[in-house]
MIVEXLUM-673087 format. One record per residue (C-alpha): residue in three letters; residue number from 1; x, y, z. Coordinates in steps of 0.1 Angstrom, whole numbers. Last residue first. Layout:
@residu:ALA, num:NUM, c1:X, c2:Y, c3:Z .
...
***
This chain:
@residu:GLY, num:323, c1:-228, c2:144, c3:-11 .
@residu:ARG, num:322, c1:-262, c2:171, c3:-7 .
@residu:SER, num:321, c1:-284, c2:143, c3:-3 .
@residu:ARG, num:320, c1:-260, c2:132, c3:29 .
@residu:ILE, num:319, c1:-256, c2:166, c3:44 .
@residu:ALA, num:318, c1:-293, c2:169, c3:45 .
@residu:GLU, num:317, c1:-299, c2:134, c3:57 .
@residu:VAL, num:316, c1:-273, c2:139, c3:83 .
@residu:LEU, num:315, c1:-292, c2:169, c3:92 .
@residu:ALA, num:314, c1:-328, c2:153, c3:93 .
@residu:PRO, num:313, c1:-309, c2:126, c3:116 .
@residu:ILE, num:312, c1:-297, c2:155, c3:139 .
@residu:VAL, num:311, c1:-329, c2:175, c3:143 .
@residu:GLN, num:310, c1:-352, c2:143, c3:148 .
@residu:SER, num:309, c1:-335, c2:126, c3:179 .
@residu:LEU, num:308, c1:-322, c2:159, c3:187 .
@residu:ASP, num:307, c1:-356, c2:170, c3:199 .
@residu:GLY, num:306, c1:-357, c2:211, c3:194 .
@residu:ILE, num:305, c1:-352, c2:245, c3:202 .
@residu:VAL, num:304, c1:-322, c2:249, c3:176 .
@residu:ALA, num:303, c1:-295, c2:274, c3:191 .
@residu:TYR, num:302, c1:-267, c2:298, c3:173 .
@residu:ASP, num:301, c1:-240, c2:316, c3:188 .
@residu:ALA, num:300, c1:-242, c2:300, c3:220 .
@residu:HIS, num:299, c1:-237, c2:309, c3:255 .
@residu:ALA, num:298, c1:-270, c2:314, c3:269 .
@residu:ILE, num:297, c1:-285, c2:288, c3:252 .
@residu:ILE, num:296, c1:-258, c2:265, c3:270 .
@residu:PRO, num:295, c1:-276, c2:275, c3:303 .
@residu:ALA, num:294, c1:-306, c2:255, c3:293 .
@residu:ASP, num:293, c1:-336, c2:278, c3:291 .
@residu:PRO, num:292, c1:-349, c2:273, c3:257 .
@residu:ASP, num:291, c1:-350, c2:233, c3:269 .
@residu:THR, num:290, c1:-353, c2:211, c3:241 .
@residu:ASN, num:289, c1:-318, c2:216, c3:234 .
@residu:VAL, num:288, c1:-295, c2:216, c3:199 .
@residu:ALA, num:287, c1:-268, c2:241, c3:202 .
@residu:VAL, num:286, c1:-246, c2:253, c3:178 .
@residu:ILE, num:285, c1:-215, c2:266, c3:193 .
@residu:ASN, num:284, c1:-187, c2:288, c3:170 .
@residu:LYS, num:283, c1:-154, c2:300, c3:177 .
@residu:ALA, num:282, c1:-147, c2:273, c3:207 .
@residu:THR, num:281, c1:-134, c2:294, c3:234 .
@residu:LEU, num:280, c1:-160, c2:282, c3:258 .
@residu:CYS, num:279, c1:-153, c2:247, c3:252 .
@residu:GLY, num:278, c1:-136, c2:233, c3:286 .
@residu:ALA, num:277, c1:-149, c2:256, c3:310 .
@residu:MET, num:276, c1:-186, c2:252, c3:295 .
@residu:HIS, num:275, c1:-188, c2:219, c3:307 .
@residu:GLN, num:274, c1:-178, c2:230, c3:343 .
@residu:ILE, num:273, c1:-200, c2:257, c3:344 .
@residu:ALA, num:272, c1:-233, c2:232, c3:336 .
@residu:GLY, num:271, c1:-244, c2:235, c3:297 .
@residu:SER, num:270, c1:-274, c2:211, c3:297 .
@residu:ILE, num:269, c1:-263, c2:194, c3:264 .
@residu:GLY, num:268, c1:-286, c2:174, c3:241 .
@residu:CYS, num:267, c1:-267, c2:185, c3:213 .
@residu:ALA, num:266, c1:-237, c2:207, c3:217 .
@residu:LEU, num:265, c1:-222, c2:216, c3:179 .
@residu:TYR, num:264, c1:-192, c2:229, c3:182 .
@residu:LEU, num:263, c1:-180, c2:247, c3:155 .
@residu:GLU, num:262, c1:-147, c2:261, c3:149 .
@residu:PRO, num:261, c1:-127, c2:243, c3:172 .
@residu:SER, num:260, c1:-115, c2:255, c3:208 .
@residu:ILE, num:259, c1:-115, c2:223, c3:227 .
@residu:LYS, num:258, c1:-103, c2:217, c3:269 .
@residu:THR, num:257, c1:-104, c2:183, c3:277 .
@residu:GLY, num:256, c1:-116, c2:169, c3:308 .
@residu:THR, num:255, c1:-119, c2:176, c3:341 .
@residu:GLN, num:254, c1:-132, c2:213, c3:332 .
@residu:GLY, num:253, c1:-149, c2:203, c3:299 .
@residu:VAL, num:252, c1:-148, c2:178, c3:271 .
@residu:GLN, num:251, c1:-154, c2:144, c3:279 .
@residu:GLN, num:250, c1:-138, c2:118, c3:248 .
@residu:ARG, num:249, c1:-109, c2:105, c3:270 .
@residu:HIS, num:248, c1:-134, c2:97, c3:294 .
@residu:PRO, num:247, c1:-152, c2:68, c3:275 .
@residu:ARG, num:246, c1:-188, c2:64, c3:263 .
@residu:TRP, num:245, c1:-222, c2:58, c3:279 .
@residu:GLY, num:244, c1:-208, c2:47, c3:313 .
@residu:GLN, num:243, c1:-230, c2:67, c3:329 .
@residu:SER, num:242, c1:-201, c2:89, c3:348 .
@residu:THR, num:241, c1:-190, c2:89, c3:312 .
@residu:VAL, num:240, c1:-222, c2:106, c3:298 .
@residu:VAL, num:239, c1:-225, c2:126, c3:332 .
@residu:ARG, num:238, c1:-192, c2:145, c3:321 .
@residu:SER, num:237, c1:-203, c2:158, c3:288 .
@residu:VAL, num:236, c1:-193, c2:142, c3:256 .
@residu:GLY, num:235, c1:-169, c2:150, c3:225 .
@residu:LEU, num:234, c1:-173, c2:130, c3:194 .
@residu:THR, num:233, c1:-147, c2:136, c3:158 .
@residu:GLY, num:232, c1:-147, c2:164, c3:129 .
@residu:GLY, num:231, c1:-147, c2:157, c3:91 .
@residu:LEU, num:230, c1:-181, c2:173, c3:88 .
@residu:MET, num:229, c1:-193, c2:137, c3:75 .
@residu:ALA, num:228, c1:-176, c2:116, c3:106 .
@residu:ALA, num:227, c1:-189, c2:142, c3:131 .
@residu:LEU, num:226, c1:-226, c2:134, c3:116 .
@residu:GLU, num:225, c1:-216, c2:97, c3:117 .
@residu:GLU, num:224, c1:-207, c2:94, c3:155 .
@residu:LEU, num:223, c1:-236, c2:121, c3:162 .
@residu:VAL, num:222, c1:-257, c2:92, c3:146 .
@residu:ALA, num:221, c1:-243, c2:66, c3:165 .
@residu:PHE, num:220, c1:-242, c2:82, c3:200 .
@residu:GLY, num:219, c1:-275, c2:73, c3:209 .
@residu:ASP, num:218, c1:-271, c2:37, c3:214 .
@residu:PRO, num:217, c1:-251, c2:48, c3:245 .
@residu:GLY, num:216, c1:-280, c2:62, c3:259 .
@residu:GLY, num:215, c1:-309, c2:94, c3:257 .
@residu:VAL, num:214, c1:-292, c2:118, c3:238 .
@residu:GLY, num:213, c1:-303, c2:145, c3:263 .
@residu:ARG, num:212, c1:-279, c2:137, c3:283 .
@residu:GLY, num:211, c1:-252, c2:150, c3:266 .
@residu:GLY, num:210, c1:-235, c2:148, c3:231 .
@residu:GLY, num:209, c1:-212, c2:170, c3:212 .
@residu:VAL, num:208, c1:-204, c2:172, c3:181 .
@residu:VAL, num:207, c1:-163, c2:185, c3:172 .
@residu:VAL, num:206, c1:-151, c2:204, c3:145 .
@residu:ARG, num:205, c1:-117, c2:219, c3:140 .
@residu:ALA, num:204, c1:-107, c2:193, c3:162 .
@residu:THR, num:203, c1:-74, c2:198, c3:181 .
@residu:ALA, num:202, c1:-84, c2:191, c3:217 .
@residu:LEU, num:201, c1:-107, c2:158, c3:206 .
@residu:SER, num:200, c1:-80, c2:146, c3:176 .
@residu:VAL, num:199, c1:-92, c2:130, c3:148 .
@residu:GLY, num:198, c1:-83, c2:97, c3:138 .
@residu:SER, num:197, c1:-112, c2:83, c3:150 .
@residu:ARG, num:196, c1:-112, c2:49, c3:175 .
@residu:ARG, num:195, c1:-82, c2:57, c3:193 .
@residu:GLU, num:194, c1:-74, c2:26, c3:214 .
@residu:ALA, num:193, c1:-58, c2:39, c3:251 .
@residu:SER, num:192, c1:-24, c2:36, c3:251 .
@residu:GLU, num:191, c1:-1, c2:11, c3:264 .
@residu:THR, num:190, c1:31, c2:7, c3:287 .
@residu:ALA, num:189, c1:30, c2:39, c3:300 .
@residu:ARG, num:188, c1:62, c2:47, c3:325 .
@residu:VAL, num:187, c1:67, c2:53, c3:363 .
@residu:ALA, num:186, c1:94, c2:33, c3:374 .
@residu:LEU, num:185, c1:120, c2:48, c3:347 .
@residu:ASP, num:184, c1:132, c2:78, c3:369 .
@residu:ALA, num:183, c1:137, c2:47, c3:395 .
@residu:ASP, num:182, c1:160, c2:32, c3:368 .
@residu:ALA, num:181, c1:186, c2:61, c3:374 .
@residu:LEU, num:180, c1:185, c2:89, c3:344 .
@residu:ASP, num:179, c1:219, c2:101, c3:330 .
@residu:PRO, num:178, c1:201, c2:123, c3:304 .
@residu:CYS, num:177, c1:214, c2:113, c3:265 .
@residu:PHE, num:176, c1:209, c2:147, c3:245 .
@residu:GLU, num:175, c1:207, c2:145, c3:209 .
@residu:ARG, num:174, c1:215, c2:179, c3:187 .
@residu:VAL, num:173, c1:196, c2:191, c3:159 .
@residu:GLN, num:172, c1:205, c2:223, c3:145 .
@residu:PRO, num:171, c1:178, c2:238, c3:126 .
@residu:GLN, num:170, c1:178, c2:241, c3:89 .
@residu:ALA, num:169, c1:157, c2:263, c3:69 .
@residu:PRO, num:168, c1:170, c2:288, c3:96 .
@residu:GLY, num:167, c1:141, c2:309, c3:113 .
@residu:PRO, num:166, c1:106, c2:321, c3:102 .
@residu:ALA, num:165, c1:83, c2:331, c3:131 .
@residu:PRO, num:164, c1:48, c2:315, c3:129 .
@residu:GLU, num:163, c1:24, c2:322, c3:151 .
@residu:ALA, num:162, c1:0, c2:295, c3:169 .
@residu:ALA, num:161, c1:-24, c2:312, c3:187 .
@residu:VAL, num:160, c1:-30, c2:312, c3:226 .
@residu:ALA, num:159, c1:-59, c2:310, c3:248 .
@residu:VAL, num:158, c1:-63, c2:274, c3:242 .
@residu:SER, num:157, c1:-28, c2:267, c3:249 .
@residu:ALA, num:156, c1:-33, c2:275, c3:285 .
@residu:VAL, num:155, c1:7, c2:269, c3:285 .
@residu:THR, num:154, c1:24, c2:256, c3:313 .
@residu:LEU, num:153, c1:55, c2:274, c3:330 .
@residu:LEU, num:152, c1:90, c2:269, c3:349 .
@residu:THR, num:151, c1:110, c2:298, c3:349 .
@residu:LEU, num:150, c1:145, c2:287, c3:366 .
@residu:THR, num:149, c1:162, c2:312, c3:390 .
@residu:ALA, num:148, c1:124, c2:319, c3:405 .
@residu:GLU, num:147, c1:101, c2:351, c3:413 .
@residu:LEU, num:146, c1:66, c2:347, c3:394 .
@residu:ALA, num:145, c1:48, c2:377, c3:391 .
@residu:ALA, num:144, c1:11, c2:379, c3:385 .
@residu:ASP, num:143, c1:-21, c2:396, c3:365 .
@residu:GLU, num:142, c1:-49, c2:367, c3:366 .
@residu:LEU, num:141, c1:-75, c2:363, c3:342 .
@residu:LEU, num:140, c1:-110, c2:350, c3:356 .
@residu:SER, num:139, c1:-136, c2:318, c3:340 .
@residu:GLY, num:138, c1:-105, c2:297, c3:325 .
@residu:ALA, num:137, c1:-112, c2:271, c3:346 .
@residu:TRP, num:136, c1:-109, c2:293, c3:377 .
@residu:ARG, num:135, c1:-78, c2:311, c3:367 .
@residu:HIS, num:134, c1:-62, c2:315, c3:336 .
@residu:ARG, num:133, c1:-27, c2:335, c3:337 .
@residu:VAL, num:132, c1:-8, c2:361, c3:328 .
@residu:LEU, num:131, c1:29, c2:368, c3:334 .
@residu:GLU, num:130, c1:52, c2:389, c3:344 .
@residu:CYS, num:129, c1:88, c2:372, c3:353 .
@residu:LEU, num:128, c1:116, c2:380, c3:380 .
@residu:GLY, num:127, c1:145, c2:358, c3:377 .
@residu:PRO, num:126, c1:168, c2:382, c3:358 .
@residu:SER, num:125, c1:152, c2:416, c3:349 .
@residu:THR, num:124, c1:117, c2:422, c3:332 .
@residu:TRP, num:123, c1:112, c2:387, c3:318 .
@residu:ARG, num:122, c1:75, c2:384, c3:301 .
@residu:ALA, num:121, c1:46, c2:359, c3:300 .
@residu:ALA, num:120, c1:15, c2:355, c3:280 .
@residu:ILE, num:119, c1:-14, c2:334, c3:283 .
@residu:CYS, num:118, c1:-5, c2:315, c3:309 .
@residu:SER, num:117, c1:-22, c2:280, c3:323 .
@residu:ALA, num:116, c1:1, c2:274, c3:351 .
@residu:ALA, num:115, c1:31, c2:290, c3:369 .
@residu:VAL, num:114, c1:55, c2:262, c3:383 .
@residu:PRO, num:113, c1:79, c2:271, c3:417 .
@residu:GLN, num:112, c1:114, c2:257, c3:416 .
@residu:GLY, num:111, c1:126, c2:234, c3:438 .
@residu:THR, num:110, c1:151, c2:220, c3:405 .
@residu:ILE, num:109, c1:132, c2:184, c3:414 .
@residu:ALA, num:108, c1:99, c2:189, c3:421 .
@residu:GLY, num:107, c1:95, c2:220, c3:396 .
@residu:LEU, num:106, c1:105, c2:196, c3:373 .
@residu:HIS, num:105, c1:76, c2:164, c3:385 .
@residu:ALA, num:104, c1:52, c2:196, c3:380 .
@residu:LEU, num:103, c1:66, c2:202, c3:346 .
@residu:VAL, num:102, c1:63, c2:163, c3:335 .
@residu:GLU, num:101, c1:24, c2:163, c3:348 .
@residu:SER, num:100, c1:16, c2:197, c3:329 .
@residu:GLY, num:99, c1:29, c2:187, c3:296 .
@residu:ARG, num:98, c1:16, c2:153, c3:299 .
@residu:ASP, num:97, c1:-22, c2:159, c3:306 .
@residu:THR, num:96, c1:-13, c2:192, c3:286 .
@residu:ALA, num:95, c1:-10, c2:223, c3:300 .
@residu:ALA, num:94, c1:17, c2:228, c3:267 .
@residu:ALA, num:93, c1:50, c2:229, c3:283 .
@residu:VAL, num:92, c1:80, c2:259, c3:287 .
@residu:VAL, num:91, c1:110, c2:259, c3:306 .
@residu:GLY, num:90, c1:129, c2:288, c3:314 .
@residu:ALA, num:89, c1:163, c2:305, c3:319 .
@residu:ALA, num:88, c1:185, c2:278, c3:296 .
@residu:ALA, num:87, c1:220, c2:276, c3:306 .
@residu:ALA, num:86, c1:223, c2:244, c3:278 .
@residu:CYS, num:85, c1:238, c2:224, c3:303 .
@residu:VAL, num:84, c1:218, c2:233, c3:328 .
@residu:ALA, num:83, c1:187, c2:235, c3:315 .
@residu:LEU, num:82, c1:193, c2:201, c3:299 .
@residu:GLU, num:81, c1:199, c2:182, c3:329 .
@residu:ALA, num:80, c1:164, c2:196, c3:344 .
@residu:LEU, num:79, c1:148, c2:182, c3:310 .
@residu:GLY, num:78, c1:163, c2:150, c3:316 .
@residu:ARG, num:77, c1:149, c2:146, c3:346 .
@residu:ALA, num:76, c1:117, c2:159, c3:339 .
@residu:TRP, num:75, c1:112, c2:133, c3:310 .
@residu:ALA, num:74, c1:122, c2:106, c3:334 .
@residu:ALA, num:73, c1:100, c2:116, c3:365 .
@residu:PRO, num:72, c1:71, c2:116, c3:333 .
@residu:ALA, num:71, c1:82, c2:83, c3:319 .
@residu:TYR, num:70, c1:63, c2:80, c3:283 .
@residu:ALA, num:69, c1:80, c2:54, c3:260 .
@residu:ASP, num:68, c1:109, c2:39, c3:247 .
@residu:GLY, num:67, c1:136, c2:56, c3:274 .
@residu:ALA, num:66, c1:146, c2:88, c3:283 .
@residu:ARG, num:65, c1:164, c2:95, c3:247 .
@residu:MET, num:64, c1:163, c2:135, c3:236 .
@residu:ALA, num:63, c1:162, c2:152, c3:207 .
@residu:TYR, num:62, c1:172, c2:186, c3:215 .
@residu:ILE, num:61, c1:164, c2:207, c3:187 .
@residu:ASP, num:60, c1:182, c2:245, c3:182 .
@residu:ARG, num:59, c1:173, c2:277, c3:157 .
@residu:VAL, num:58, c1:138, c2:276, c3:163 .
@residu:GLY, num:57, c1:113, c2:304, c3:148 .
@residu:PHE, num:56, c1:83, c2:285, c3:147 .
@residu:VAL, num:55, c1:87, c2:278, c3:108 .
@residu:ALA, num:54, c1:115, c2:261, c3:119 .
@residu:LEU, num:53, c1:94, c2:238, c3:138 .
@residu:GLU, num:52, c1:79, c2:221, c3:108 .
@residu:ALA, num:51, c1:115, c2:220, c3:95 .
@residu:ALA, num:50, c1:125, c2:202, c3:120 .
@residu:PRO, num:49, c1:99, c2:178, c3:128 .
@residu:VAL, num:48, c1:126, c2:152, c3:146 .
@residu:GLN, num:47, c1:120, c2:114, c3:141 .
@residu:ASP, num:46, c1:153, c2:109, c3:124 .
@residu:PRO, num:45, c1:170, c2:122, c3:162 .
@residu:ALA, num:44, c1:148, c2:99, c3:178 .
@residu:ALA, num:43, c1:119, c2:112, c3:203 .
@residu:PHE, num:42, c1:117, c2:130, c3:232 .
@residu:LEU, num:41, c1:113, c2:165, c3:222 .
@residu:VAL, num:40, c1:127, c2:196, c3:230 .
@residu:ALA, num:39, c1:128, c2:227, c3:208 .
@residu:ALA, num:38, c1:152, c2:259, c3:217 .
@residu:VAL, num:37, c1:137, c2:296, c3:220 .
@residu:GLU, num:36, c1:158, c2:325, c3:212 .
@residu:GLY, num:35, c1:174, c2:353, c3:240 .
@residu:GLY, num:34, c1:172, c2:390, c3:241 .
@residu:ALA, num:33, c1:150, c2:390, c3:269 .
@residu:SER, num:32, c1:117, c2:394, c3:260 .
@residu:GLU, num:31, c1:131, c2:376, c3:230 .
@residu:ALA, num:30, c1:127, c2:343, c3:251 .
@residu:LEU, num:29, c1:88, c2:348, c3:270 .
@residu:THR, num:28, c1:80, c2:358, c3:230 .
@residu:ARG, num:27, c1:95, c2:328, c3:222 .
@residu:ALA, num:26, c1:82, c2:305, c3:248 .
@residu:LEU, num:25, c1:46, c2:322, c3:242 .
@residu:THR, num:24, c1:49, c2:309, c3:203 .
@residu:LEU, num:23, c1:61, c2:278, c3:215 .
@residu:ALA, num:22, c1:29, c2:268, c3:236 .
@residu:ARG, num:21, c1:10, c2:273, c3:206 .
@residu:LEU, num:20, c1:35, c2:250, c3:187 .
@residu:SER, num:19, c1:26, c2:221, c3:215 .
@residu:ALA, num:18, c1:-10, c2:229, c3:213 .
@residu:ASP, num:17, c1:-11, c2:215, c3:179 .
@residu:ALA, num:16, c1:13, c2:187, c3:183 .
@residu:PRO, num:15, c1:45, c2:189, c3:160 .
@residu:ALA, num:14, c1:38, c2:163, c3:131 .
@residu:GLY, num:13, c1:49, c2:126, c3:138 .
@residu:GLY, num:12, c1:19, c2:111, c3:120 .
@residu:ASP, num:11, c1:-6, c2:127, c3:144 .
@residu:GLY, num:10, c1:6, c2:144, c3:171 .
@residu:LEU, num:9, c1:42, c2:149, c3:184 .
@residu:GLU, num:8, c1:49, c2:166, c3:220 .
@residu:ILE, num:7, c1:72, c2:196, c3:219 .
@residu:LEU, num:6, c1:88, c2:206, c3:253 .
@residu:CYS, num:5, c1:101, c2:246, c3:250 .
@residu:LEU, num:4, c1:134, c2:255, c3:265 .
@residu:VAL, num:3, c1:142, c2:289, c3:271 .
@residu:THR, num:2, c1:179, c2:302, c3:260 .
@residu:MET, num:1, c1:187, c2:335, c3:276 .
***
């Protein structure tokens, strides 16, 4: 039984970390029925990072042509056709914005249910999949059974480790051209938001967060400087984006980006449940806050009770003096 895994490309054309985590779950799902996992990329064959995917046990890679830009309906149509041609029993994607959108379209096209935010899955019999998935923004785990002729899953990648399982040194790359209609390409991305940092918020090892306590747009300059010093990126709370101080793409939380860095330095953030849903998988949370009773303090590994306008410049100066 073959499981197709949608692979998104990140910085420099390498597989996105979330996709490698999804690939790990897809591989264990395939192995539960004695099958194999195949990777699917919407890219030209010469843009496929075959060596990186081989490390995760991929033997077959499909390079699909579906226009020159991200088009969710076209991607889903291509996956539906490929699933038939490859006799696939399942399709898996990371629960990113794109992965979730494409799988929703795929479910509509195939008439099959989609299980979202899974962290484990295995087939117990043909067409019956037992799975564990996140509910309530990851605050609960649900044991469930999915009955479908084509198993469709998105993966809560922050809770799944990317585990290599070496396959062949040179996986076979096959080009696949789906039969698309004009309607499939009617909705597509024509441009991407400018990125101000070379580090992705979703995959950063260090995130410096700022909330209402920063005080206003000008207060984020020192946080950005600190993030750059630490090789990380800036994240913000929902209230910051609501005030228009920072763009939504930098928001951490249930309605923003879920992060899983080695270090999350949260400055002036109270720690509402929606925000904590996006950062609870951080390995170390350090909170800087003037309020010792702020909710985030209960979740933090370390806390500094003080004014961030004094604490952060002092930290920047200490790092600069050591460099």
